[in-house]
N, C-alpha and C positions, 0 to 999 in steps of 0.2 A: 903384650901391650894392653893396657886398659883402653877400652873404647869410650872416650869421654865425648859428651855433647855439651857445648857451652851455650847457655840460653840467657838472653837479657831479661827474661820474665822468670820469676821464681818457679821452678818446675812443679812445686806442690799446688800452684795456682792454675795449672794446665791439665785438664781432664783428658784422658785418652792416650797419654804418651805410651808407646809400646815398651815392653820389657826388653832388656838387653843392654843398652848403653847405660853409662853412669851420667846422670844429668847434673850439671854444675851451673850455678847462677853466676853470671858476670855481665855487668853493664857499664863498667868503667868507674863507677862511683860518682859522687857529687862533683869532685874536682878532677876526675879523669885519671886519678892515680891509684885506683883500687888494685890491690894485689891480684894476680891471676889465681883462679880457684883450684888449679892443679897444674901439672906439667903440660905446657903447650904441645909438647911432642906426643901426648896421649890423646889430643883432641882430633876426632875424626869429622866432626861437623861443627862449624863455627857460625852461630847466628849473630849477625852484626848488631850491636846496640843501636837502638833507634833514638833519634834526636840528640845525638852526642856529637861533640866536636870531631872534626876529621882526624886529628892526631890520636884521639882515643880509639876510634873505630879501627884504625890501621895498626895500632901499636902491637898487637899479637902476631901479625902476619908473618914476619920473618922467622918466628919460632914455631909456627904451626907446620912442622916438617912432615907430618903424616895425615894432614887434613885431606878429606876427600870431597867435602861439600862446604861451600860458603854460601849461606843463605842471608840475603839482605831483607830488611823489613821496609824497604823503600821500593818505589816503582823504578826509579833510576838507579843504575849501578856505576855511575861515572866515578864515584870516589874509590870504588874497588878496582875498576879497570885501569885507573891511573897508577895502581900499585902492582900491576901484573908481574913485574920483575921480582917482587918480594914473595910471590906465591909459587909454590912448587908446581911442577907440571902435573897434568891429569886431574886437576880440581874442577868440579862443576860449580859454576857461579850461577846462582838462581836469584831472581828478583821476586818482588812481592805482588805480582799480578793477582788481582782478586781481593786485595786488602784495601786499597785506597780509592777505588773507582767511585764509590758512593760519596765519600766525604769530599774528594776533590771536585767531583762534578757539582755537588751542592754549592761549594764555594765559588766555582766558576759562574754558576747561575746567579748567585748572590752578588758577585762583583758586577756582572752585566746589568742586572736590574738596578742595583744601587747607583751605578754610574749614569745610566740612561735617565732614571727618574729623579736625579738630583739629591739623593739621600745625604751625601756629605754636606751640601749647602743647608739642608734642613737641620742637621745636627748642630752646625755652627749657629744657625739662627735661633734654635731652641736655647742654646747656651746664653745667647744674648736677649732671650725673651722677646724675640722679634717674629711676628707672623709674616712669613715670606712666601707668598704664593708664586705662581708662574706656570708656564707651559713647558712640558718636558717630553722628550721622545718616548714612545712606547716600543717594547720589543716586538709587538705584533706588527706584521707587514714588513719587517726588516729582513735583510739577507745576511746570513752568518756563514763564515768560513772557518772550519776546524782544521788546523794544521797540526798533524800528528794524530792519525785516526787509529790508535790502538784501543786497548780496553777502556782507558780513561776518556779518550775522545768519543768513543761510542756511548759511554755512560753520560757524557755531556749532552750528546744529541738526544738521548732518551729523555732527558729533563727539559730540553728545549721543545720537544714535540708538542706539548699542550699549549704553547704560547703563540700559535698561529703565525709563525714566520712565513715569509713569502718563499724563502729558499734556504736550504742548508747545503753547502758544498763541503767536500771532504778531501783532504790531501794526506798522503802517506808516502813512504819511500818508493813504493811501486804501485802500479795500477791493479785494482781488483774490484770485484763486485760484492755488494752487501745487500741484505734484505731492504735496507732503507734507500739504496741507490749506489751509484758508482763512486769509487774512491780514485781520485786523480793522482798521478805521480807528481813528485816535486817539480819536475820539469815544466809542468803546466801552471805552477803557482803564479808566475808573473801575470798571466792572463786572467787569473781568478781574483787577484787582489783588488783591482779597481771596481769590482762588482759588489764587494762585501761592505755592509754597514758595521758588522762586528767581526773582528778577526781574533780567533781564540787559539793560543799556542798551548798545545798539550803534548809536545814531542819530547822524546828523551834527548839528553845532551850527548851528542856524538861529535866526531870530527866534522861530519857533514852538516850538523845543525848548529854548531857553535857560530855565533854571529849571523845566523840566518836572517833575522830581522834587522838588516843593516840599512844604510841610507837609501839604497835602491829599493828594498822591500817596502820600507815605510813611505817612500816617495810615491809608490804605486797605489797606496791606500787612498780611497776617495776622501775628499774633504768632509770633515765631520765624523769620520769613522772612529770606532773604538777598538783599541788593541787590548786584549786580555791575555796575561801571561800566567799560567798555572803550571809551567813546565820547570825550567831552570833559568836563573838569571842570565847566564852568558849566551842563551839563545838570542837575546836582544843586545844590539849595540847601544849601550847606554848614552853615549854622546850623540849618536844619531837620533835617538828617541828624544833626548832633551831639546835638540834643535827643533824637532817637529812640535813638541809640546809648547815651547816658548813662542813659536809662531802662531799657536792657537789653531792650527789646521786639523789636528787629530787630538783625541783624548786617550787615556790609558788607565787600566786597572791592573795592578801588579801584585801578585802574591809572592813573587820572587824577584830579586834584583841582582845587579852586578855593579858594585860589590855587595856582598851579603855576609852578615847583617849590614844594613845601610847605616853608615856612621852619621853621628850628629854633624850638621853643617853641610851635608851633601846636597847639591842643588836639586836633586830629584825630589827631596822632601817638599820643597816649596814650589815646584814646577806647576804651572797652571794646568788644570784639567786632568790631574792624576789622582787616583785613589790607590793607597798602598795598604796591603795587609802583610803581616810579618811571617810569611811562609807557614801558613796554618791550613793549607789545603788538606794535608793528611791527618794531622793530630786532632782528633775529635773523639767523641764517645763511640764512634763506629770503628775505630782502629783496633782496640784490644780484642774484641770477640773474633774479628776476622783474622787477626794475626795469629791467635791461638788455633783457629781452625786450620790455617795454612801449615803451621808447625806440626800439628798432630798428623795431618795428611802426609806431609813430606817425610816425617820421621817413620811413619808406618811403611811408606814406600822404601825408604832407605834400609830399614831393618829387614824387610822382606825381599830386597834386591829387585824391586820393581822400578820402572822408569820414573824419574823425578819430574815434577812439574816446573815450568818456568825457567828452564835451563837457558841462560843467555849465551854462555860460551863455556868451553873447557880449556883450561890453561895449557899452553904448550902445543895446541892443535891449530 
């Protein structure tokens, strides 16, 4: 059997790929209907195309009968885990930890500062040639809560550090200690929410986090607090968020929504106090060099039978 590796980046553009496998380019094509570059049964490592529609990314799965590794270029792998029944047993599913931290953390900070300092209002006023002054909250002296303290959550705190916050609290699935301070378990989230001026969601989408920011969660946020979501849209209950936004009690800055893409006419577009970016946390100039470094490292490990990085799960286990 030929040992093929399917890459969504042309292999000639990636320096340092190890010898051995046959590298084939496949990203689904512009319309998602691109022909497969070889026999899917010969593919031993499938690197999932980035920023492609869900049906495109999962289209080869049933025919990858000898695949050993599925490598995503996203931090979250929920689109792949939803298709586990299509994946043969014994496949290591790896995420792109190390690729998106810088870009996503930058956007999280951008959304926070833009929302607090009234940038959307300034943009609208500029369009109308109207000099609109005012008094706006500063990030300094505020309290932030990071829900989902993995690599991206830690990168967000790194970028918050120079802004003189009064406090940063951290929440993850389980309790642990870090150099910056304790990470609280999810069970302590209800007690932490009322203390935060800014609540940042950077958690992966799992059965446990789907709908995490529901009416109860949002209702515990303090009056005037800002919710920032750079994780996945379904982590937030959209109806519950709309109710809070319409009341004017809290504000939100969302890089992800549910549904996504947000369709024209959806009430979230015109809800008061919301800033929406179109899921651009990851795609920036920072993506490609980091993605290439990850792929070179993983493929060298794969070829040399060394432990892979970022293994989220092994199918059938």
